[in-house]
Each structure stands twice: as structure tokens, then as C-alpha cells.
C-alpha positions in Angstrom: 76.3 95.6 127.6 78.3 92.7 128.3 76.2 91.0 125.9 77.2 93.3 123.2 80.8 93.2 123.8 80.6 89.0 123.5 78.5 89.9 120.3 81.8 91.6 118.7 83.9 89.7 120.6 82.6 86.5 118.7 82.6 88.0 115.5 86.0 88.7 115.8 86.9 84.7 116.7 84.6 84.3 113.1 86.9 86.9 111.7 90.0 84.8 112.6 88.4 81.9 110.9 89.5 83.5 107.1 92.9 83.4 108.7 95.8 82.2 105.5 99.6 81.8 105.2 101.1 84.0 107.7 100.0 87.3 106.6 98.7 88.7 109.4 97.7 92.1 107.2 94.0 92.3 109.0 95.9 93.5 112.4 98.1 96.3 110.4 97.3 99.6 113.0 95.7 97.6 115.4 98.7 96.1 116.9 102.3 96.7 117.7 105.6 94.5 118.9 108.9 96.0 119.2 111.3 94.7 116.2 114.9 92.5 118.2 118.0 94.0 116.8 118.7 91.7 114.7 116.6 91.5 111.2 116.8 88.3 110.4 115.5 88.7 106.5 119.1 90.2 106.2 120.9 87.3 107.6 119.8 85.0 105.9 120.0 88.1 102.7 124.3 87.5 103.3 124.6 84.2 103.3 122.6 83.3 100.3 123.5 82.9 97.0 122.3 82.4 93.7 123.8 78.8 93.2 122.2 77.5 96.8 120.4 75.3 97.4 117.4 76.2 100.2 115.4 74.6 101.7 112.5 76.8 104.1 110.9 74.9 107.3 108.0 76.2 107.9 107.4 78.4 105.2 103.4 79.2 105.4 102.2 80.5 103.2 105.6 81.6 101.4 105.5 85.1 101.4 108.9 85.8 103.0 110.8 83.3 101.3 109.1 85.0 98.1 111.1 88.1 98.8 114.6 86.5 98.0 114.1 85.8 94.9 116.1 82.5 94.4 115.3 80.4 92.1 112.8 78.3 92.2 114.2 75.1 90.6 116.6 75.1 93.5 114.1 76.2 96.5 112.2 73.4 98.3 109.7 74.3 101.3 108.4 72.4 104.9 105.5 73.2 106.0 102.8 71.2 108.9 99.6 72.9 108.9 97.5 71.3 106.5 96.2 74.5 105.4 98.9 76.5 104.4 100.1 72.9 102.8 97.1 72.6 100.6 97.8 76.5 99.4 101.8 75.6 98.7 100.6 72.9 96.7 98.3 75.0 94.8 101.0 78.5 94.9 104.4 77.3 94.8 104.5 73.9 93.6 103.4 74.6 90.2 106.5 77.3 90.0 108.6 74.5 90.4 109.2 74.5 94.3 109.7 71.1 95.7 107.0 71.3 98.5 106.9 69.0 100.9 104.7 67.9 104.7 106.6 68.0 108.2 104.9 66.2 110.8 105.1 66.6 114.4 108.0 64.5 114.1 110.1 67.1 112.6 111.7 64.6 109.8 112.4 66.0 106.7 111.6 64.0 103.8 115.1 64.4 101.7 118.6 63.1 101.0 120.9 63.6 103.3 122.9 66.3 101.8 120.7 67.7 100.3 120.9 71.8 100.9 123.5 74.3 101.2 121.5 76.6 103.7 118.5 75.2 106.0 116.6 78.9 107.3 113.7 78.7 109.7 111.5 81.7 111.4 109.5 79.8 114.1 109.1 76.6 112.8 110.0 73.3 114.9 113.0 71.4 114.3 115.2 68.8 115.0 118.3 69.8 115.1 119.9 66.3 113.8 117.4 66.3 111.1 118.5 70.0 110.1 122.1 68.0 109.9 121.6 65.1 108.3 120.1 67.0 104.7 122.3 70.0 105.0 125.9 69.5 103.1 128.9 69.9 104.7 129.6 73.7 105.6 126.1 74.3 104.8 124.4 77.1 107.0 121.6 76.3 109.5 120.0 80.3 110.1 117.2 80.3 112.1 114.9 82.9 114.3 112.6 80.8 117.1 109.6 81.8 119.3 111.7 81.0 122.6 109.4 79.6 125.9 108.4 82.9 128.2 106.9 84.4 124.8 103.6 85.2 125.4 103.5 84.7 129.5 102.7 87.9 130.8 98.9 87.5 128.4 98.7 83.8 128.6 98.5 84.1 132.5 95.7 87.1 132.6 94.2 85.6 130.0 94.2 81.5 130.8 95.3 81.3 134.2 94.6 77.6 134.4 97.0 77.1 131.9 100.2 75.8 133.7 103.4 76.1 131.4 104.7 72.7 132.1 109.0 73.5 131.4 111.1 75.6 130.3 113.4 74.4 127.6 113.8 76.5 124.5 115.6 79.4 124.8 119.3 80.4 122.8 121.8 79.5 125.4 120.0 75.6 125.4 119.9 75.5 121.6 123.1 76.8 121.0 124.7 73.7 123.2 122.3 71.5 121.2 123.8 72.9 117.9 127.2 72.6 119.2 126.9 69.1 120.4 125.8 68.2 116.8 129.1 70.3 115.7 127.5 73.2 114.7 130.1 76.1 114.8 127.7 79.1 116.0 129.1 82.1 113.7 125.9 84.8 115.0 123.6 84.3 118.0 121.2 86.8 120.2 118.9 86.9 122.0 115.6 89.5 122.5 112.7 90.4 124.9 110.1 92.9 122.9 107.4 94.4 124.1 103.9 93.4 122.2 100.4 96.0 122.9 97.1 95.2 121.4 94.7 98.5 121.2 92.0 97.1 120.1 90.1 93.3 121.3 89.3 92.7 117.8 93.4 92.7 117.9 93.8 90.7 120.6 91.7 87.7 120.4 92.3 87.5 116.4 95.7 87.1 117.5 95.2 84.6 120.1 93.2 82.5 118.4 95.9 82.2 115.3 98.7 81.5 118.2 96.5 78.2 119.4 99.1 76.7 120.7 100.3 79.0 122.9 96.5 80.0 124.2 95.2 75.9 123.8 91.6 75.6 124.5 91.3 79.9 124.4 87.4 80.2 123.0 85.4 84.0 123.7 82.7 82.2 125.7 84.9 80.4 127.7 87.3 82.6 129.0 84.8 85.8 128.3 85.5 86.7 132.4 89.2 87.4 131.5 88.5 89.0 128.6 86.5 91.5 130.4 89.3 92.1 132.9 91.8 93.0 129.5 89.0 94.8 128.2 88.9 97.3 131.6 93.3 97.6 131.0 92.4 98.4 127.6 90.6 101.3 128.7 92.5 102.4 131.2 96.0 102.3 129.4 95.1 102.5 125.6 96.6 99.2 125.2 96.9 95.7 126.0 100.2 94.6 127.4 102.1 91.6 126.3 105.9 90.4 126.0 107.3 88.2 122.9 110.7 86.0 123.2 112.8 86.0 120.7 116.0 84.6 119.9 118.2 83.5 116.1 121.2 82.1 115.4 123.6 81.4 112.0 124.9 78.0 112.6 127.5 76.0 109.8 127.7 72.3 109.7 131.2 71.0 110.1 130.6 67.7 109.9 
């Protein structure tokens, strides 16, 4: 029985290697997560106008960006995940979007005062760099994953991993933005229930969000997976908790 389970779960791990862009459609019907009380896309559309110069930080495969229908010649994107960066060079770059790679230091390869609007969904950022590339009165709109994200699942799946600090949540980011002379026009924070309905979706997700589950493999964490499998059989789902916050900030430099 355990050999068969491991064989199935190793297939799930292998399937994740086909993941590209930021497309989770493989998991449709296999998981669920509560939506935050705000809508990030609507936040952007509330402020985006056709004449703006737009930067989308950490655009993934550009899936959400393309729903904004913003003029490509006034759009730039950054991406720090090499496979996604190569994908963007093949898809968005030929259409006139400026595509730049960004490293872990979060330095933005653009001149000062380049953009009217910078948007950022779940990508790291340096406030000083965002401020530098924004024009006076430019806007920074972001939805972020807070530092309490996934701890419920991680503690059961990888008990040997310990989070060292909890310094990324709304109150601290809000204070940093204000220190850099941003006015907060909107901000909110939420803790959201997430559920997985089978082991395939759980393994696919954990292998994709590798920075939250560092070093996880089916082989290494098989014992913990068996524990979660028992939870799945008892309740029909495996529970997790997501942490999100969002803000709209105006640069007052």
C-alpha cells in the first residue's frame, strides 16, 4: 500500500515540472482558497488609464497583465524566475513590451521617474527602488503574501523547518512606505482558508511554492505526507491558511 502511494506521489512531483508562467489551471477543482475582501485586479483598473507608463513587477507569464489590455508600448515587466523570463522574451517582448530580468537584490533596471504606475502581485520589492522609478504622484499598487502564510501546512509537512522572523505584514510595510513619503490611499489584510482535495494537488502546490517549503521532496517527507493523507481520509480535505495584504500608495516626492 505505501509503495503504491509513494509511486503515485512521485508522479505528482514529476508532473509539477511542467509548470510554466504562473498558471495553476492544472489544480482546477482540486483545491480551493478564500478570496480576500479586495480584488487586486479591480484595484489596478480603478487607477490605470491608457496614457500611463506601467510597470508590472514579477509578472510571471504575463497572464494577469494581459487582461488589463494596456498599450504594450507603454508597458514594462520584470521577472526573476529564469524560465518565466525566457517565456516573456518569446511572448511579450516581440509585441513591444519592455522585459527586464530582476535579481534577488530587487534593483530595477529603469531610469528615475519612468512610470506613472507600478503594480506588484506577490513579488518582492525594495521600497526605495519603487520610489526611484515612479514619477512624482505616481502610484504603487501591490498585493503581497504575508509572513504567516502557509505556516499551518509547513509545520505538519516539514516540522524540521523553523521560520526565523516575522517581519513582512501590513503594519510594518505601511510604516516603511510612509517613511519613504508615500501616502496610503488604501490598505487591508486578510487570513484565508485554503483546502486541498487530493494529494496530487498538495504535492504539485508545495513543489511550486518551493520558497515556502524549502527542500521538500516526496522521498524526504514521505512520513509527513502519510500523516496528511490520513487527514485527507478523515476530513476530505487538507487544511492550510493563507496570509495576504494589499495597498495603494502615492509617491509624494
